[in-house]
N, C-alpha and C positions, 0 to 999 in steps of 0.2 A: 526474192523478187516480188514486187507488188503485182499480183495478177488476178486474184479472185474477183469475179464480177466484171472484169474488163472485156473489151471486144475480142472476139475470136475470128480467125480467118475462115472464109467459106471455101478456101482452096485445099481442103483436106478430104482424102478418101479413107474412110475407116474400114479396113478389110479384116479387122481382128475377128477371130472366130470363123473365118473363111479359109478354105484350103487353097494353096497355090499350085503351080505346076512347073514342069521343066527341071533341068539339072541345076545343081547348086552352084552359085558363084562363090568362090573362096576368097578372092582378092577384092579390094575396093573398100573394105570396111576396117574399123579399128581392131575388132576381134579377129576377123579373118586374116589380117596381115600377120598375126602371130604365127599361124601355121606356115605361111610363106617364109617368115624370118627363120623359124626353126629349120625348115627345109634347106635354107641357104647356108646353114652351118656345115652341111656335108657330114661325111664320116658316119659313125655309128648312129648318131641322133637322126640323121637324114633317113637312114634305113628304118629306124623306128617309126618315123612319121609317114613314110611312103604308103603303108597300108591304109592310114587314115585318109590321105589324099585320094587314094583309089576309091575308097568308100564314098567320098564326097562326089567324085566324078561320076560314079555309077548310080548315085542317089536319084531315085524317081519319086516324085511327090505322091503320097498316098491320098486317096480321096476320103474326106471326112465331111460329116454333115455340119452345116453352118449352125451356130448357136447364138442366141441373143446375148448381148453384153450385159453384165451385171451392173448395178448402180455404181459399184466401186470402180469397175473398168471404164464406165462412162466418165466418171469424175477424173480418172487418171488421164484420159484423153483430152481434157479441157486445157491443161497447161501448155502442151505443145501447140495447140491451136492459137493460144494467146501469144506465144513467142513468135509463131509464124506471122501473125498479124503485125506484131511490132517490127519484124524485119521488112514486111511489105511497106509499112509507113516510112521507115527510115530510108530504105534504099530507093523508094520512089522519089523522095525529096532530094537525096544525093544525086541521083541520075538527072533529075530535072535541073539541078544547079549546074550540072556539067553538060547541059544541052543534049541529054540522051533520054530515051524512054525505057523505063524499067518494065520488063515482062515478068509477071509473077510466076514463080514455080508452084507446083503442087506438092503436097506432102501425103505420103501413103503410110498409114499405120497398119501393121500386120502382126500376125502371130505365127511363129515357126518358119513359114516359107511364103514366098510371094513370086509372082511372075512379073517381069519388067521388060521394057524395051531393050535392056542390056542383057537379058537372059534371066533364068531363074535364080533366086537367091534364098538363102536360109538365114536364120537368126545368127548363125556363126559368122556371117559377113559383117555384122555390126551395122550401125547406121551408115548409109552411103547415098551418094548422088548419082543419078543416071542422066548423062547429058543427052541421050537419045530421046528421052521423053520429058526431060527437064523436071524430074520429080525427085524428091528426097524420100528415101525409104527407111523406116525404122520400126523395130520391134521394141516396145517400151520396156521389155524385160532387161534390155541392155543396161539400163541406168541403175538397176540394182547390182548388176555385175560390175559396173564401173566402180562401185564402192567395195563390194565383197571380194571380187577377183583382182581388181587393179589397184586397190588401196586408196582411191580418191576419198576425200572427206565427206562427199555426199552433198546434199542440198539441192534445191531446185535450179540454182544457176549453173550447176555443173551440167545439167540437162540442157539449159539454154545455150551454154557455150558450144556443146556438141552440135545442136541444131544450127546455130549461127555459123559454125565452121562449114557445115554441109551447104548452107546457103552461100557461103563464100565461094564454093565451087560453082554454084550457079552464076555468081557474078563473073567468075573467070570464063564461063561459057559465053555469057552475053558479050563480054569484052574481047573475046577471041583468044584469050591467053591460053586456055587449055589446048585448043587446036594447034597453036604455035608451039607449045611445049611438046606435044606428041610428035609433031613434025621434026622438031629439033632432036628428039630421041632417036630418030631413024639413023642407022649406021653407027651409033654409039655403042661402046661396050657396056656391059651391065653396070659397072661402077659409075660410069659417066651418066648413063640413063637414070640411075638411081638419084644422082645429085639433082637432076632436073625435076624428078618427082618430089624430092624433099623441098625444093624451092616452091613448087606449086602448093604443097601442103602447108608450108609456113605462111605463104601468102593468104591462104584460106583462114589461118589463125589470125593473121593481121586484120583481115576483113571482119572477123568475129569481134575483134577489139574495137574497130571503127564503129560497128553497130552498137556495141555496149556504150561507147562514148556518147553517141547520139540518142541513147535510150536511158540516160542517167536518171531521168525523173521517175522511172519505174524500178530503179534498183534499191535494194536494201543494203544496210551495212553488212559487210562480209561477203557480198555476192562476188566481187572480183577475186577474193581469196578462194572462193569455191571454184571459179573458173580456172585459176592457176593450179589448184590442186588436181583438177581433172587433166589439165595440160601436162602436169608433172607425171601423172599416172600413165598416160598413153604415149610418152616419149619413146622412141625406138630403143634407146639405151636402157631405160627403165624396164621395158618389156623383155628385152633380151636378157638382162641381168636376172630378172625374176624367173624366166623360163629356162635359161641355159647356164646362168652363173657367170657368163662373160659376154662381152659385146663384140660385134663385128661391124665397125663403122661403114665399110664399103657396101654393106647390105642395107643400110638405112634407106627408108623410102618416105618417112614422115618427119624426120628431124628428132633431135635429142629433146629431152625434157626442158633443158635450159633454152634451147632455140625456140621451142613452142611457146614458152612463157614470155620470152623476150619479144617475139613478134606480136603476140596478143597484146602485150602492154604497149608496144609501140603504136599499134592501132588505137588503143584506148587513150593513150596520152596525146596523140596528135589529132585523131578524128579525121585525118586527111587521107583520102584514098590514093593520093599521088605519092605518099611516103612509103609505099609498100612494095618496092621493087626488090623482092627477095632474090631474083635471078642475078642481080648485079653483084651479089655477095656470095656467089657459089664457091669462090676460092678464098 
């Protein structure tokens, strides 16, 4: 992605090097969901993961002294700021075209742990969006893990895809989709509630594709392949197969690798926010 020397967003809180507080959020992020998926398998593996979950629930943030960022760390933080700026420009234009006003979210960069309006979180949560404060949270170490632990091919646009996906959740908050989904989950059994969660996540992938379509002037050859590689790596089936050796479809909460790639590409190919009704295709 062409990003060096380009405009950066001012809506970024860089808390790297600062300590957070509160208990850890396990769910809501791409890495954190692995623990929940393993726990959903039941049996011996569930017993093995239980002590880990208990440690997360009991975790209290330790106080550490803040330290200044190195030049390398400062440089690492520039790319997400450029991506966030690109999302601001694209979504402001799309919202205006649809007679709506786009409210910009903030992005919080942190290390190890962070306090949010949705509770405390650790790096194990992976990048996530908190609707309570309309902020995207991410520990940039995740993007190394995306390649080393999840098997993505790497590249800066894999990072851009993840950021755009989380901004997709912000779009859903602004449009009221997230609130409607949570309401629809009430009274549903776990499998049915999970289907609604999958639809929400796939729609966020779709919105990431829409953003990429409208940001083509800043893309390099191979960027879309990098996004698809990341989507492949974080599909529920790919994660479960890697962690467990078999998959449990009714426990999916984010969608399969093929679904995630399909909806990202549908967003990219159409560029039309009205083509992303993932909820109509639940069955």
